[in-house]
C-alpha positions in Angstrom: 34.0 6.7 -20.0 31.3 4.1 -20.6 28.3 5.0 -18.6 27.4 1.3 -18.2 30.6 0.4 -16.4 30.9 3.7 -14.5 27.6 4.8 -13.1 27.2 8.4 -12.3 26.0 8.5 -8.7 25.6 12.4 -8.9 23.2 12.0 -11.8 21.3 9.3 -9.9 20.8 11.4 -6.9 20.0 14.5 -8.9 17.3 12.8 -11.0 15.9 11.0 -7.9 15.8 14.3 -6.1 13.8 16.0 -8.8 11.4 13.3 -8.9 11.2 13.2 -5.1 10.4 17.1 -5.1 7.7 16.6 -7.8 6.2 13.6 -5.8 6.1 15.7 -2.6 4.6 18.6 -4.4 1.8 16.6 -6.0 1.2 14.9 -2.5 0.9 18.5 -1.0 -1.5 19.7 -3.5 -3.4 16.5 -3.3 -3.6 16.3 0.5 -4.5 19.8 0.7 -7.4 19.2 -1.6 -8.5 16.1 0.0 -8.3 17.7 3.5 -10.3 20.9 2.2 -13.0 18.4 0.8 -13.3 16.4 4.0 -13.5 19.8 6.2 -16.2 21.2 3.8 -18.2 17.9 4.2 -17.4 17.8 7.9 -18.9 21.1 8.5 -22.4 19.7 7.6 -22.3 17.2 10.2 -24.9 17.6 12.8 -25.9 15.3 15.8 -28.6 13.8 13.4 -26.1 12.8 10.9 -26.4 8.9 10.6 -23.1 7.1 11.6 -23.3 5.4 8.1 -22.9 8.8 6.5 -19.8 9.6 8.6 -18.3 6.1 7.9 -19.0 6.7 4.1 -17.4 10.2 4.4 -14.2 8.4 6.0 -14.3 5.8 3.4 -14.3 8.2 0.5 -11.5 10.3 2.1 -9.3 7.3 2.6 -10.0 6.1 -1.1 -9.0 9.5 -2.2 -5.7 9.3 -0.3 -5.0 5.8 -1.8 -5.8 7.2 -5.4 -3.2 10.1 -4.6 -0.5 7.6 -3.6 -1.2 5.5 -6.7 -0.8 8.5 -8.9 2.5 9.4 -7.1 3.9 6.0 -7.8 3.0 6.4 -11.4 5.1 9.6 -11.3 8.1 7.3 -10.6 7.0 4.3 -12.7 6.2 5.9 -15.9 9.9 7.5 -16.6 11.5 4.2 -15.6 9.5 2.6 -18.2 9.7 5.3 -20.9 13.5 5.6 -20.5 13.6 1.8 -20.7 15.3 1.4 -17.3 12.7 -1.3 -16.7 11.3 -2.5 -19.9 7.8 -3.3 -18.9 5.4 -0.7 -17.3 3.8 -3.5 -15.1 7.3 -4.4 -13.8 8.2 -0.7 -13.4 5.1 -0.2 -11.3 5.6 -3.2 -9.3 9.2 -2.1 -8.5 8.1 1.4 -7.7 5.3 0.2 -5.4 7.8 -2.2 -3.7 10.3 0.5 -3.1 7.7 3.3 -2.3 6.1 1.2 0.4 9.6 0.3 1.7 8.9 -3.5 1.2 12.1 -3.6 -0.6 13.2 -5.0 -3.8 11.7 -8.2 -5.1 12.3 -9.9 -8.3 12.4 -6.8 -10.3 15.5 -4.6 -10.0 17.0 -1.6 -11.5 20.1 -1.7 -13.8 23.2 -1.0 -11.7 23.7 2.7 -13.0 20.2 3.6 -11.8 20.1 1.5 -8.4 20.3 4.5 -6.3 16.7 5.5 -7.3 15.4 2.6 -5.2 16.2 4.3 -1.9 15.0 7.6 -3.0 11.7 6.1 -4.1 11.4 4.6 -0.6 12.2 8.0 1.0 9.5 9.6 -1.1 7.1 6.8 0.3 8.1 7.4 3.8 7.5 11.2 3.6 4.1 10.9 1.8 2.9 7.9 4.0 3.9 10.0 7.1 2.1 13.0 5.9 -1.0 10.9 5.0 -1.0 9.4 8.6 -0.9 12.7 10.1 -4.0 13.7 8.1 -5.7 10.6 9.2 -4.9 11.1 12.7 -6.5 14.6 12.5 -9.6 13.2 10.7 -10.0 10.5 13.4 -9.6 13.2 16.2 -12.6 14.9 14.6 -14.5 11.6 14.8 -13.5 11.1 18.4 -14.6 14.6 19.4 -18.0 14.1 17.6 -18.4 10.7 19.4 -17.7 12.3 22.8 -20.0 15.2 22.0 -22.7 12.7 20.9 -22.3 10.6 24.1 -22.5 13.7 26.3 -25.6 14.9 24.7 -27.2 11.3 25.2 -26.0 11.5 28.8 -27.8 14.9 29.4 -31.0 13.6 27.5 -31.1 10.5 29.8 -30.8 12.7 32.8 -33.7 14.9 31.7 -35.9 11.8 31.1 -35.2 10.4 34.5 -36.5 13.5 36.3 
């Protein structure tokens, strides 16, 4: 049986699932590390901490999350290139980024015998971006609590000065 004219969907799904699990594992390790780093730095926040420092902390955290996603997309792109499924590393990375972000296929496509990988790459992006969004919600909740506490302190201080 010619593998080019008779694609093996079980193999495609198996390969895709293995890479999906690797990406999810890497994301878990990375997001945990980034979250711990943020928590450690947030523990040092005091009412005297300037807002620019808080914003810088947030920017560094978001940058680390972006780097994590770029690394995860490389986990998909490099094997596609190395196995000559997509002959250029740039095109392979472009294809993976489009699939991972669920924008859909552009002008770079997978060969027919590997086309099931595209939706699996998209699934990995959905999982990891959802996970990242939940971490950002948690971080922004910390910022909101801090801002509310600051506002209460300022109100109390204004009340004391008015007496």
